[in-house]
C-alpha positions as CSV (number, residue, x, y, z in Angstrom):
1,M,-58.6,-9.6,-46.4
2,I,-60.3,-10.9,-49.4
3,E,-63.7,-10.0,-51.3
4,S,-66.1,-12.6,-51.1
5,L,-66.9,-11.5,-54.7
6,P,-64.5,-11.5,-58.3
7,T,-63.8,-7.2,-58.7
8,P,-66.5,-6.4,-61.4
9,P,-64.8,-3.8,-64.2
10,P,-64.3,-0.4,-63.5
11,R,-67.2,0.7,-65.1
12,A,-69.6,-1.8,-63.1
13,R,-67.8,-0.9,-59.9
14,T,-68.8,2.9,-60.2
15,A,-71.6,3.1,-61.4
16,A,-72.7,0.2,-58.4
17,A,-71.7,3.0,-56.3
18,I,-72.7,6.0,-57.8
19,I,-76.6,3.6,-57.4
20,A,-75.2,3.0,-53.9
21,T,-74.7,5.9,-53.2
22,A,-77.3,8.1,-54.4
23,G,-79.9,5.2,-53.1
24,L,-78.2,5.4,-49.4
25,A,-78.1,9.2,-50.2
26,L,-82.2,9.0,-50.6
27,L,-82.1,6.7,-48.0
28,A,-80.8,8.7,-45.3
29,A,-82.8,12.5,-45.6
30,A,-86.3,10.3,-45.6
31,C,-84.4,8.2,-42.4
32,G,-82.8,11.8,-41.2
33,G,-80.0,12.0,-39.5
34,T,-78.6,15.2,-39.5
35,S,-80.1,17.8,-37.2
36,N,-82.3,19.3,-39.9
37,P,-83.1,16.2,-42.3
38,P,-84.2,17.5,-45.2
39,G,-88.5,15.8,-46.6
40,P,-89.2,14.0,-49.0
41,A,-90.0,16.6,-52.1
42,T,-86.0,18.2,-51.0
43,Q,-85.0,15.2,-51.6
44,A,-86.9,14.6,-54.8
45,N,-85.8,18.0,-55.5
46,G,-82.0,17.6,-55.0
47,A,-82.6,14.1,-56.9
48,L,-83.8,15.5,-60.1
49,A,-81.7,18.6,-60.0
50,F,-78.1,16.5,-59.4
51,S,-79.9,14.3,-63.4
52,R,-80.3,17.8,-64.4
53,C,-76.6,19.1,-63.6
54,M,-75.1,16.4,-64.9
55,R,-76.7,16.0,-68.6
56,S,-75.7,20.1,-68.3
57,H,-72.0,19.1,-67.5
58,R,-72.2,16.7,-71.2
59,V,-73.7,13.6,-69.7
60,P,-76.6,13.6,-71.5
61,N,-78.2,10.0,-70.9
62,F,-77.6,10.6,-67.2
63,P,-81.6,10.0,-66.0
64,D,-84.3,11.3,-64.2
65,P,-85.1,9.7,-60.5
66,N,-88.6,8.2,-60.7
67,S,-91.2,9.8,-58.6
68,S,-89.7,8.1,-55.0
69,G,-86.3,10.2,-56.1
70,E,-84.4,7.6,-56.8
71,L,-82.3,6.6,-60.2
72,P,-82.8,3.8,-62.0
73,K,-80.5,1.9,-62.3
74,S,-80.5,0.1,-65.7
75,Q,-80.0,3.8,-67.3
76,L,-77.0,4.4,-64.7
77,E,-75.3,1.0,-66.4
78,H,-75.0,2.2,-69.5
79,L,-73.0,5.9,-68.6
80,D,-69.3,5.3,-69.2
81,V,-69.2,6.2,-65.8
82,N,-65.1,6.0,-65.9
83,S,-65.4,9.0,-68.7
84,P,-63.3,12.0,-67.9
85,R,-66.3,14.0,-68.7
86,F,-68.6,11.9,-66.3
87,Q,-66.0,12.4,-64.0
88,T,-66.0,16.8,-64.8
89,A,-69.8,16.8,-63.7
90,E,-70.4,14.2,-60.8
91,S,-67.6,16.4,-59.4
92,A,-69.0,19.8,-60.2
93,C,-72.8,17.6,-59.5
94,I,-72.2,16.1,-56.3
95,H,-72.7,19.2,-54.0
96,L,-76.9,18.4,-54.8
97,L,-77.3,15.7,-53.6
98,P,-78.4,15.0,-49.2
99,N,-74.9,14.5,-47.6
100,R,-72.3,15.0,-51.2
101,G,-74.1,11.4,-51.8
102,Q,-73.3,10.2,-48.9
103,P,-75.2,7.7,-46.6
104,S,-76.3,9.7,-43.6
105,T,-75.3,7.5,-40.1
106,A,-79.7,6.5,-39.8
107,A,-78.8,5.2,-43.5
108,L,-75.6,2.6,-42.2
109,Q,-77.2,1.6,-39.5
110,Q,-80.2,0.6,-41.2
111,S,-78.1,-0.9,-44.1
112,W,-76.2,-3.0,-41.2
113,S,-79.3,-4.5,-39.9
114,D,-80.7,-5.1,-43.6
115,F,-77.4,-6.8,-43.8
116,R,-78.3,-9.0,-40.3
117,T,-81.2,-10.2,-41.3
118,F,-80.4,-11.5,-44.9
119,A,-78.0,-13.1,-43.0
120,R,-80.9,-15.0,-41.2
121,C,-82.9,-15.4,-44.1
122,M,-80.4,-17.0,-46.1
123,R,-79.7,-19.5,-43.0
124,S,-82.8,-20.7,-42.9
125,H,-83.4,-21.3,-46.3
126,G,-81.0,-24.1,-46.3
127,V,-77.1,-21.5,-46.4
128,P,-75.9,-22.4,-42.8
129,N,-72.6,-21.7,-43.3
130,W,-73.9,-18.1,-44.4
131,P,-71.5,-15.8,-43.0
132,D,-72.7,-12.2,-40.5
133,P,-71.6,-9.5,-42.5
134,T,-68.2,-7.8,-41.5
135,R,-67.1,-4.7,-42.3
136,Y,-65.6,-3.9,-45.8
137,P,-62.5,-2.1,-46.2
138,Q,-62.3,0.7,-48.2
139,H,-65.5,1.8,-46.7
140,P,-65.5,0.4,-42.5
141,E,-69.0,1.6,-42.0
142,R,-70.2,-0.7,-44.9
143,P,-71.2,-3.3,-44.3
144,T,-69.6,-6.4,-46.7
145,F,-70.1,-10.5,-46.7
146,E,-67.0,-12.4,-46.7
147,L,-68.1,-15.7,-48.7
148,Q,-65.5,-17.3,-50.6
149,P,-63.1,-17.7,-47.4
150,L,-66.5,-20.2,-46.6
151,G,-66.6,-21.1,-50.1
152,I,-70.0,-19.8,-50.9
153,D,-70.5,-19.0,-55.0
154,P,-73.2,-16.8,-54.8
155,N,-73.7,-16.7,-58.8
156,S,-74.2,-21.1,-57.9
157,T,-77.7,-21.6,-59.8
158,Q,-78.5,-23.0,-55.2
159,I,-77.3,-19.4,-53.4
160,S,-78.6,-17.3,-56.6
161,A,-82.0,-18.9,-55.9
162,E,-81.7,-18.3,-52.2
163,I,-80.4,-14.8,-52.3
164,R,-83.6,-14.3,-54.2
165,K,-85.5,-14.8,-51.8
166,C,-84.1,-12.8,-49.3
167,E,-82.9,-9.8,-51.3
168,P,-86.3,-7.9,-50.9
169,L,-84.8,-7.6,-47.1
170,L,-81.6,-5.7,-48.3
171,H,-84.2,-3.2,-49.5
172,G,-83.0,-2.4,-52.9
173,T,-79.4,-2.2,-51.5
174,N,-77.1,-5.5,-52.5
175,P,-73.8,-4.0,-53.3
176,Q,-71.5,-6.7,-54.1
177,H,-75.0,-7.8,-56.3
178,L,-74.8,-11.4,-55.1
179,G,-76.5,-13.8,-56.7
180,D,-76.5,-11.8,-60.1
181,S,-75.2,-14.1,-62.5
182,G,-77.3,-17.0,-60.8
183,S,-79.1,-18.8,-63.7
């Protein structure tokens, strides 16, 4: 299966995975999906404990979550997520995140719904061949867009402008970084 975007460098992919994982984990806890879901305060405490743990394991610039329990993407992108120090810290601290940083069933269902809504928005904004989401090969439970086989360049100026219009429908989850390098 052909990926829809050029593969970003390993550091960017890992940072994006951490951001998405943390964001989906926080969304998951807020949405439930377990028989005993943690409340928002527990969720924020878990994210804060994770951040503190990462710093205590020699990742000094790991940021604290904001008041919503979300980790600031701009600060996470500057971390050397491929370093042995980071990997060791993450292994030691991941247990502090709900579902060990994995999204709940409810969060995954919401993601699929958001991606379908985003696809309809793109089609209504002048990209008639924008596809519905398909299963991401490495994580088949997660949605992705197969754009390359259709000749859609998400970084072209026109497409990127339409992505920015529809992106709020993804509720902060844009794992493919659609339109990020458009002008």
